[in-house]
Backbone as numpy.savetxt, mean C-alpha at the origin, in Angstrom:
# Nx Ny Nz CAx CAy CAz Cx Cy Cz
-5.10 0.00 -8.34 -5.98 1.31 -8.31 -5.20 2.78 -8.46
-5.19 3.45 -9.17 -4.35 4.70 -9.34 -5.24 5.79 -8.45
-4.64 6.88 -8.35 -5.06 8.02 -7.47 -6.37 8.68 -7.75
-6.48 8.71 -9.04 -8.11 9.20 -9.52 -9.10 8.40 -9.08
-8.85 7.08 -9.25 -9.82 5.84 -9.14 -10.20 5.87 -7.56
-9.13 6.10 -6.77 -9.08 5.97 -5.32 -10.10 7.28 -4.88
-9.69 8.45 -5.21 -10.24 9.50 -4.94 -11.65 10.01 -5.23
-12.05 9.01 -6.60 -13.40 9.37 -7.38 -14.39 8.53 -6.93
-13.95 7.47 -6.08 -15.08 6.34 -5.51 -15.98 7.11 -4.76
-17.20 6.79 -4.91 -18.31 7.53 -4.11 -18.24 7.25 -2.65
-17.79 6.06 -2.16 -17.53 5.72 -0.81 -16.31 4.71 -1.08
-15.67 4.93 0.23 -14.62 3.96 0.44 -14.17 4.07 1.73
-13.19 2.87 2.21 -13.08 2.64 3.52 -11.73 3.18 3.76
-11.54 3.99 4.67 -10.10 4.89 5.17 -10.14 4.57 6.66
-9.24 5.54 6.93 -8.82 5.38 8.38 -8.97 7.12 8.81
-9.76 7.58 9.87 -9.67 8.70 10.26 -8.64 8.92 11.19
-8.25 10.32 11.40 -7.16 10.78 12.08 -6.99 10.25 13.61
-7.92 9.42 14.21 -8.26 8.75 15.36 -7.72 7.33 15.06
-7.39 6.90 13.77 -7.16 5.44 13.59 -8.23 4.75 13.66
-9.58 5.27 13.54 -10.71 4.26 13.60 -11.32 4.01 12.05
-11.62 2.71 11.63 -12.03 2.72 10.37 -13.32 3.27 10.27
-13.33 4.03 9.32 -14.81 4.89 8.93 -14.98 4.72 7.43
-16.15 5.05 7.15 -16.69 5.08 5.62 -16.95 6.58 5.57
-16.02 7.30 4.37 -16.21 8.56 3.75 -16.84 8.74 2.59
-17.41 9.54 2.36 -18.12 9.85 1.07 -17.63 11.73 0.92
-16.85 11.75 -0.29 -16.32 13.15 -0.44 -17.70 14.26 -0.76
-18.78 13.83 -0.90 -19.67 14.70 -0.89 -20.67 14.81 0.27
-20.11 14.30 1.57 -20.92 14.22 2.57 -19.68 14.86 3.72
-20.37 15.36 4.90 -19.40 15.79 5.79 -18.61 14.36 6.29
-17.21 14.66 6.94 -16.70 13.54 7.44 -16.96 13.63 8.91
-16.26 12.50 9.58 -16.92 12.34 11.14 -16.74 13.52 12.06
-15.76 14.46 11.46 -15.79 16.01 12.25 -16.70 16.86 11.96
-17.55 16.29 11.00 -18.70 17.66 10.65 -18.05 18.30 9.68
-16.92 18.33 9.23 -16.33 19.02 8.04 -16.27 18.46 6.77
-16.33 18.99 5.87 -16.10 18.38 4.38 -14.54 17.84 4.21
-14.39 16.81 3.48 -13.05 16.39 3.54 -12.24 17.24 2.52
-11.40 17.92 3.12 -10.55 18.59 2.37 -9.35 18.13 1.76
-8.59 18.70 0.67 -7.63 18.06 -0.28 -6.46 17.64 0.58
-5.97 18.32 1.51 -5.20 17.79 2.67 -5.59 16.61 3.15
-6.72 16.43 3.82 -7.45 15.23 4.36 -7.28 14.00 3.10
-7.66 14.36 1.97 -7.76 13.28 0.82 -6.40 12.66 0.65
-5.48 13.61 0.73 -3.89 13.24 0.49 -3.54 12.40 1.69
-3.97 12.44 3.06 -3.60 11.93 4.16 -4.10 10.59 3.96
-5.47 10.43 3.38 -6.07 9.01 3.39 -5.49 7.99 2.02
-5.12 9.01 0.84 -4.21 8.40 -0.23 -3.06 7.77 0.42
-2.13 8.50 1.09 -1.08 7.84 1.56 -1.17 6.67 2.39
-2.18 6.51 3.23 -2.46 5.26 3.82 -3.34 4.49 3.04
-3.43 4.24 1.98 -4.20 3.17 1.17 -3.40 2.10 0.87
-3.58 1.00 1.56 -2.93 -0.17 1.45 -3.54 -1.40 0.51
-2.38 -1.99 -0.09 -3.05 -3.28 -0.84 -1.99 -4.32 -0.31
-2.74 -5.38 0.10 -2.04 -6.52 0.36 -2.11 -7.56 -0.66
-1.19 -8.25 -0.65 -0.81 -9.39 -1.85 -0.20 -10.60 -1.13
-0.04 -11.73 -1.98 0.53 -13.14 -1.15 2.19 -12.67 -1.19
2.66 -13.32 -0.16 4.14 -13.29 -0.38 4.39 -14.79 -0.25
4.66 -15.37 -1.08 4.94 -16.73 -1.37 6.42 -17.00 -0.61
6.34 -18.16 0.17 7.64 -18.78 0.91 7.93 -19.94 0.10
9.40 -19.60 -0.36 9.94 -20.80 -0.92 10.35 -21.84 -0.10
10.95 -23.02 -0.62 11.44 -24.05 0.21 12.61 -23.80 0.94
13.44 -22.94 0.63 14.55 -22.59 1.36 14.50 -22.05 2.37
13.52 -21.22 2.32 12.98 -20.22 3.68 12.33 -21.07 4.60
11.27 -22.05 3.79 10.44 -22.89 4.66 11.48 -24.00 5.53
12.39 -24.60 5.04 13.37 -25.23 5.81 13.92 -24.53 6.80
14.25 -23.18 6.56 14.91 -22.38 7.65 13.85 -22.20 8.77
12.63 -21.92 8.54 11.67 -21.72 9.36 11.25 -22.82 10.29
11.48 -23.88 9.82 10.95 -25.29 10.19 12.25 -25.48 11.33
13.42 -25.28 10.77 14.81 -25.54 11.88 14.32 -24.40 12.95
13.92 -23.19 12.47 14.02 -22.28 13.62 13.04 -22.81 14.71
11.79 -23.39 14.12 10.84 -23.67 15.23 10.76 -25.10 15.79
12.18 -25.88 15.60 12.36 -27.34 15.71 11.06 -28.05 15.28
10.58 -27.96 14.07 9.63 -28.64 13.81 9.67 -29.77 12.47
10.83 -29.37 11.93 11.21 -30.51 10.92 11.29 -31.85 11.32
11.82 -32.29 12.16 11.52 -33.64 12.72 9.99 -34.41 13.07
9.52 -33.28 13.46 7.95 -33.50 13.84 7.14 -33.70 12.67
7.29 -32.99 11.61 6.38 -33.32 10.57 6.95 -34.44 9.90
8.26 -34.81 9.59 8.99 -36.01 9.39 8.17 -37.39 10.13
8.16 -37.23 11.42 7.53 -38.16 12.26 6.01 -38.47 11.91
5.37 -37.25 12.08 4.11 -37.41 11.98 3.35 -37.87 10.30
4.24 -37.82 9.38 3.65 -38.46 8.28 3.77 -39.63 8.20
4.50 -40.35 9.38 4.51 -41.79 9.34 3.69 -42.52 10.46
2.93 -41.48 11.18 2.16 -41.79 12.17 0.64 -42.05 11.68
0.43 -43.10 11.43 -0.89 -43.47 10.47 -2.30 -43.31 11.50
-1.86 -43.42 12.64 -3.07 -42.94 13.54 -3.41 -41.34 13.70
-2.38 -40.59 13.06 -2.99 -39.09 13.16 -3.81 -38.59 11.77
-4.81 -37.79 12.34 -5.67 -37.34 11.03 -4.74 -36.47 10.15
-3.46 -35.99 10.67 -2.80 -35.14 9.67 -1.55 -35.82 8.90
-1.55 -37.20 9.00 -0.64 -37.96 8.23 -0.58 -37.52 6.76
-1.83 -37.54 6.14 -1.65 -37.27 4.63 -1.09 -35.66 4.37
-1.49 -34.87 5.18 -0.99 -33.38 5.05 0.37 -33.31 5.42
0.78 -34.17 6.45 2.13 -34.05 6.54 3.18 -34.50 5.46
2.50 -35.67 4.83 3.39 -36.14 3.86 3.36 -35.29 2.50
2.33 -34.64 2.03 2.37 -33.58 1.61 3.14 -32.53 1.37
3.15 -32.03 2.55 4.08 -30.75 3.05 5.61 -31.23 2.93
5.60 -32.41 3.70 7.27 -32.76 3.77 7.87 -32.80 2.21
7.12 -33.68 1.25 7.55 -33.75 0.12 7.54 -32.61 -0.71
6.71 -31.51 -0.40 6.73 -30.24 -1.22 8.21 -29.36 -0.70
8.44 -29.37 0.86 9.73 -28.78 1.36 10.96 -29.48 0.47
11.01 -30.61 0.11 12.05 -31.09 -0.38 12.40 -31.15 -1.66
11.73 -30.14 -2.38 11.85 -29.63 -3.82 11.42 -28.24 -3.90
11.70 -27.59 -5.00 11.54 -26.06 -5.44 10.16 -25.98 -5.29
9.58 -25.28 -4.06 8.14 -25.20 -3.87 7.91 -23.52 -3.47
6.58 -23.18 -3.59 6.06 -21.81 -3.31 5.06 -22.10 -2.22
5.01 -21.77 -1.00 3.87 -21.93 0.01 3.08 -20.69 0.07
1.76 -20.70 0.32 1.09 -19.63 0.62 0.35 -19.91 1.75
0.58 -18.83 2.55 -0.29 -18.46 3.93 -0.95 -17.57 4.04
-1.53 -16.82 2.85 -2.27 -15.59 3.05 -3.87 -16.22 3.11
-4.26 -15.73 4.23 -5.44 -16.27 4.65 -6.67 -15.60 3.56
-6.40 -14.49 2.88 -7.18 -13.95 2.12 -7.61 -14.72 0.82
-6.97 -15.73 0.31 -6.80 -16.49 -0.60 -7.33 -18.04 -0.28
-7.76 -18.87 -1.10 -8.50 -19.94 -1.01 -7.22 -21.16 -0.69
-6.12 -20.88 -1.38 -5.19 -21.95 -1.24 -4.42 -21.62 0.41
-4.28 -20.13 0.53 -3.79 -19.79 1.84 -4.45 -20.25 3.11
-5.59 -19.73 2.81 -6.74 -19.97 3.99 -6.89 -21.66 4.36
-6.55 -22.43 3.14 -6.57 -23.94 3.51 -5.35 -24.32 4.34
-4.43 -23.78 3.92 -3.15 -24.21 4.82 -2.99 -23.64 6.12
-3.49 -22.37 6.23 -3.56 -21.75 7.62 -4.64 -22.60 8.45
-5.73 -22.96 7.77 -6.63 -23.84 8.79 -6.30 -25.08 9.06
-5.27 -25.95 8.33 -4.80 -27.04 8.45 -3.67 -26.95 9.55
-3.02 -25.82 9.83 -2.32 -25.58 10.80 -2.82 -25.38 12.03
-4.08 -24.55 11.95 -4.84 -24.35 13.22 -5.39 -25.50 13.84
-5.75 -26.45 12.92 -6.50 -27.77 13.41 -5.41 -28.73 13.95
-4.26 -28.43 13.39 -3.24 -29.44 14.33 -3.02 -28.78 15.65
-2.79 -27.22 15.67 -2.55 -26.82 17.01 -3.82 -27.11 17.87
-5.11 -27.03 17.47 -6.22 -27.51 18.34 -6.04 -28.91 18.90
-5.75 -30.03 17.68 -5.72 -31.22 18.30 -4.64 -31.52 18.81
-3.66 -31.00 18.84 -2.19 -31.65 19.77 -2.49 -30.77 21.07
-3.16 -29.65 21.04 -3.44 -28.87 22.38 -4.44 -29.85 23.38
-5.34 -30.62 22.64 -6.03 -31.49 23.68 -5.24 -32.66 24.31
-4.01 -32.79 23.68 -3.28 -34.00 24.31 -2.52 -33.56 25.14
-2.31 -32.07 25.47 -1.83 -31.72 26.68 -0.20 -32.18 26.70
0.02 -32.45 28.17 1.82 -32.90 28.40 1.85 -34.38 28.06
1.00 -35.03 27.31 1.49 -36.31 26.55 2.92 -36.48 25.94
3.65 -37.65 26.30 4.87 -37.69 25.73 4.89 -38.05 24.14
5.71 -37.67 23.53 5.99 -38.01 22.06 7.32 -38.69 22.18
7.38 -39.64 22.42 8.61 -40.28 22.82 9.83 -40.47 21.67
9.27 -40.58 20.40 10.10 -40.71 19.35 10.95 -39.42 19.23
10.48 -38.11 19.55 10.98 -36.90 19.62 11.43 -36.27 20.93
11.17 -37.20 21.75 11.71 -36.88 23.14 11.17 -35.36 23.53
9.74 -35.15 23.39 9.05 -34.01 23.77 7.95 -34.45 24.22
6.81 -33.27 24.26 5.48 -33.58 24.87 4.76 -32.81 23.93
3.45 -33.10 23.78 2.50 -32.47 22.78 2.55 -30.92 23.09
2.28 -30.75 24.10 2.22 -29.20 24.63 3.17 -28.55 24.01
4.63 -29.06 24.02 5.81 -28.45 23.36 5.41 -28.36 21.87
4.91 -29.18 21.33 4.48 -29.24 19.79 3.74 -28.16 19.63
2.60 -28.07 20.31 1.49 -27.11 20.15 1.99 -25.71 20.23
2.84 -25.47 21.30 3.55 -23.95 21.28 4.56 -23.80 19.89
5.18 -24.72 19.49 6.08 -24.54 18.20 5.03 -24.34 17.25
4.23 -25.15 17.18 3.36 -24.86 15.99 2.75 -23.72 15.92
2.29 -23.24 17.27 1.58 -21.85 17.31 2.31 -20.77 16.89
3.84 -20.83 17.16 4.79 -19.58 16.83 5.22 -19.73 15.45
5.34 -20.86 14.91 5.24 -21.27 13.29 3.99 -20.75 12.71
2.93 -20.99 12.97 1.61 -20.34 12.58 1.77 -18.84 12.37
1.98 -18.33 13.53 1.96 -16.91 13.69 2.99 -16.12 12.58
4.17 -16.82 12.50 5.18 -16.16 11.88 4.80 -16.38 10.38
4.70 -17.65 10.04 4.37 -17.84 8.39 3.31 -16.90 7.85
2.10 -16.61 9.00 0.94 -16.02 8.31 1.20 -14.57 8.07
2.42 -13.95 9.00 2.71 -12.58 8.74 3.71 -12.59 7.51
4.70 -13.35 7.53 5.56 -13.22 5.87 4.77 -13.59 4.93
3.60 -14.31 4.85 2.86 -14.65 3.72 2.16 -13.49 3.47
1.95 -12.71 3.90 1.47 -11.42 3.40 2.35 -10.07 3.19
2.12 -9.52 2.12 3.16 -8.28 1.99 2.15 -7.12 1.68
2.27 -5.95 2.24 1.63 -4.70 2.26 2.19 -3.82 1.63
1.77 -3.02 0.57 2.21 -2.02 -0.12 1.39 -0.84 -0.08
1.96 0.46 -0.34 1.23 1.46 -0.23 1.39 2.18 -1.57
0.45 2.06 -2.49 0.86 2.41 -3.91 0.64 3.90 -4.11
-0.07 4.61 -3.12 -0.29 6.09 -3.30 0.59 6.77 -2.51
1.59 6.28 -1.90 2.28 6.81 -0.74 3.23 8.21 -1.01
3.55 7.98 -2.35 4.34 9.19 -3.05 3.40 10.35 -3.74
2.07 10.07 -3.54 1.18 10.99 -4.12 1.25 12.77 -3.38
1.04 13.53 -4.31 1.34 15.07 -3.76 -0.23 15.61 -3.66
-0.03 16.91 -2.98 -1.42 17.63 -2.97 -1.63 18.06 -4.55
-0.55 18.45 -5.07 -1.06 18.95 -6.57 -1.80 17.91 -7.43
-1.37 16.67 -7.11 -1.80 15.22 -8.00 -3.53 15.14 -7.37
-3.57 15.18 -5.98 -4.68 15.11 -5.62 -5.90 16.27 -5.82
-5.24 17.55 -5.99 -6.29 18.50 -6.47 -6.66 18.44 -7.88
-5.76 17.67 -8.77 -6.12 17.66 -10.02 -7.00 16.37 -10.25
-6.76 15.54 -9.37 -7.56 14.32 -9.29 -9.31 14.64 -9.05
-9.34 15.52 -8.16 -10.53 15.95 -7.66 -11.07 17.38 -8.32
-10.36 17.73 -9.35 -10.91 18.70 -10.19 -10.98 19.97 -9.41
-10.10 20.25 -8.35 -10.22 21.16 -7.60 -8.92 22.10 -7.29
-8.13 21.93 -8.39 -6.88 22.91 -8.67 -7.45 24.39 -9.00
-6.40 25.30 -8.15 -6.57 26.48 -8.11 -5.34 27.16 -8.99
-5.45 28.08 -10.17 -4.55 28.31 -10.94 -4.19 30.04 -10.78
-2.73 30.30 -11.35 -2.56 31.83 -11.36 -2.02 31.87 -12.70
-1.79 33.31 -12.89 -1.51 33.45 -14.39 0.08 33.93 -14.38
0.93 33.29 -14.95 2.20 33.80 -14.91 2.50 35.11 -15.78
3.71 35.84 -15.18 4.30 36.67 -16.31 5.00 36.17 -17.19
5.09 36.55 -18.39 5.89 36.09 -19.46 7.10 37.13 -19.65
8.13 36.62 -19.92 9.35 37.28 -20.25 10.14 36.73 -21.18
10.02 37.05 -22.29 10.64 36.31 -23.25 10.09 34.97 -23.83
11.14 33.96 -23.78 10.74 32.54 -23.81 10.23 32.02 -22.43
10.44 32.74 -21.30 10.04 32.16 -19.93 8.71 32.50 -19.43
8.05 31.80 -18.46 6.91 32.07 -17.93 7.41 32.04 -16.56
6.89 33.19 -15.75 7.49 33.44 -14.49 6.44 33.59 -13.34
6.60 32.93 -12.18 5.68 33.06 -11.09 6.61 33.69 -9.93
5.97 34.36 -9.17 6.49 34.69 -7.68 5.73 34.12 -6.69
6.60 33.37 -5.85 6.07 33.02 -4.76 6.13 33.50 -3.37
4.82 34.01 -3.04 4.94 34.88 -1.66 4.82 34.58 -0.46
4.86 32.91 -0.31 4.87 32.39 1.10 5.64 30.99 0.81
6.32 30.62 2.07 6.75 29.38 2.11 5.89 28.46 2.42
6.23 27.14 1.50 5.29 26.19 1.55 6.00 24.86 1.44
5.29 23.75 1.46 5.89 22.35 1.08 6.45 22.38 -0.52
7.50 21.79 -0.67 7.77 21.76 -2.09 6.98 20.98 -2.98
6.71 21.83 -4.15 5.78 21.21 -5.19 6.31 21.59 -6.36
5.77 20.75 -7.52 6.13 21.06 -8.87 4.87 21.54 -9.80
4.57 22.80 -9.71 3.25 23.17 -10.47 3.54 23.34 -11.75
2.43 22.52 -12.69 2.43 22.59 -14.03 2.14 23.77 -14.59
2.99 24.24 -15.80 2.54 25.17 -16.62 1.82 24.50 -17.79
0.40 25.33 -17.93 -0.37 24.77 -18.92 -0.52 25.73 -19.87
-0.96 25.28 -21.11 -1.21 26.23 -22.30 -2.53 25.84 -22.70
-3.27 26.78 -23.49 -4.56 26.70 -23.79 -4.03 26.55 -25.51
-4.65 25.33 -25.96 -4.19 25.01 -27.35 -5.20 25.49 -28.24
-5.02 26.35 -29.23 -6.06 27.23 -29.79 -6.68 26.05 -30.93
-5.81 24.87 -31.12 -6.46 23.99 -32.22 -7.36 22.85 -31.79
-7.02 22.58 -30.45 -7.86 21.27 -30.02 -8.79 22.24 -28.74
-8.69 23.36 -28.44 -9.49 24.08 -27.67 -9.19 23.55 -26.09
-8.23 22.92 -25.69 -8.13 22.41 -24.35 -6.78 22.80 -23.87
-6.95 22.99 -22.56 -5.67 23.28 -21.85 -4.79 21.87 -21.61
-3.27 22.22 -21.96 -2.44 21.07 -21.93 -1.28 21.19 -21.19
-0.82 20.29 -20.58 0.62 20.51 -19.91 1.65 20.95 -20.68
2.41 21.93 -20.58 3.76 22.39 -21.53 4.92 22.21 -20.85
4.96 22.19 -19.62 6.10 22.40 -18.97 6.02 22.14 -17.28
6.87 22.37 -16.42 6.68 22.10 -15.05 7.58 23.06 -14.34
7.29 23.78 -13.59 8.16 24.38 -12.57 8.64 23.51 -11.53
9.86 23.57 -11.23 10.64 22.58 -10.22 10.94 23.00 -8.97
10.52 22.26 -7.96 10.88 22.54 -6.58 10.66 23.95 -5.96
9.32 24.31 -6.04 8.89 25.54 -5.65 8.32 25.41 -4.16
8.96 26.06 -3.29 8.79 26.20 -1.79 9.02 27.60 -1.28
10.08 28.04 -1.45 10.63 29.29 -0.76 9.93 30.41 -1.37
10.03 31.62 -0.70 9.55 33.03 -1.42 10.60 33.30 -2.17
10.17 33.63 -3.51 11.18 34.15 -4.82 10.56 34.01 -6.15
11.29 34.09 -7.07 10.77 33.88 -8.52 11.16 32.60 -9.11
10.22 32.14 -9.67 10.82 30.60 -10.32 10.10 30.82 -12.04
11.03 30.12 -12.71 10.64 30.20 -14.44 10.47 28.69 -14.91
10.03 29.01 -15.96 9.78 27.54 -16.82 10.03 28.15 -18.41
10.45 27.48 -19.09 10.65 27.61 -20.41 9.10 27.38 -21.19
8.84 28.37 -21.88 7.61 28.04 -22.78 7.91 27.42 -24.20
7.78 26.38 -24.59 8.03 25.69 -25.72 7.41 26.81 -27.07
8.36 26.57 -27.89 8.40 27.70 -28.97 6.99 27.31 -29.93
6.62 26.14 -29.97 5.37 25.95 -30.51 4.02 26.39 -29.72
4.31 26.74 -28.51 3.20 27.33 -27.80 3.33 29.00 -27.66
4.22 29.51 -28.15 4.05 30.83 -28.47 2.74 31.57 -28.64
2.38 32.40 -27.59 1.12 33.02 -28.01 -0.13 32.44 -27.37
0.16 31.25 -26.88 -0.96 30.40 -26.19 -1.33 31.18 -24.73
-2.45 31.16 -24.16 -3.06 31.52 -22.61 -2.53 30.70 -21.95
-1.72 31.09 -20.74 -0.89 30.33 -19.98 -1.71 30.29 -18.31
-1.29 29.47 -17.76 -1.89 29.22 -16.46 -0.79 28.27 -15.40
-0.76 28.38 -14.62 -0.04 27.55 -13.54 -0.79 26.96 -12.49
-0.47 25.87 -11.93 -1.11 25.17 -10.70 -0.68 26.11 -9.60
-1.65 26.51 -8.75 -1.33 27.02 -7.39 -2.11 26.73 -6.32
-1.80 25.49 -6.10 -2.54 24.80 -4.98 -2.45 25.30 -3.66
-1.61 26.33 -3.41 -1.34 26.74 -1.89 -1.91 28.37 -2.04
-2.30 28.93 -3.21 -2.66 30.20 -3.35 -1.51 30.87 -3.01
-0.27 30.72 -3.28 0.92 31.34 -2.92 1.53 31.85 -3.96
0.78 32.59 -5.22 1.53 33.18 -6.06 0.91 34.57 -6.21
1.76 35.34 -6.47 1.26 36.66 -6.59 1.02 36.95 -8.16
-0.32 37.58 -8.04 -0.67 37.80 -9.24 -0.59 39.45 -9.71
-0.02 39.63 -10.91 0.38 41.00 -11.26 -0.97 41.67 -11.96
-1.23 42.94 -11.64 -2.05 43.65 -12.08 -2.04 43.77 -13.50
């Protein structure tokens, strides 16, 4: 989902400043009774999270089994024909011994099945308490503790979260919401010049030209790293000479010349 799609949804789930899940609608007041501002929209966009499966390969899986002292347990369990998990352990240990990818993302069908099997094993061995597993020189409650720690870790590793809109800017948000304000630059030879009259966050305002052939505004250049009070310039492409010009002015920080 790109920024425009995110911001133009009629209703979407986001996080309010108190970190409580809320449903927002840009045409309605937010939880504070105020309309959602562009700055708030940017705040929500930066926190828009996408989760996807992070597959665990055989090499890492072997390391995790060793870390939790479970490799010998799964080998033993696959030969324990009285266990309800013998077949699952056979499939698992065979997969671990060859190049494989393991899914523990509960939001997917395969991942949920794998997590459910682990949970069922934890529940089952938990009922056996401190009974001895003589072949492994341990007890079932120790196995349960190890399986629980293993389950907790693989379900964390098995999901990766990204924030695709984390680098969005206020300028991009205002364009996406059709709420950009503009100033008219001064033309000095081949250059368009703006005067920044206040210190703001750094931004790259777009220089727009009105194309008389298409009757549309189009981006023709960009002012770079505008933030401090002062003058900034951008070249007007020769093919845009004589066009009407305007510049993004998201902070209303440009001095308009009379």
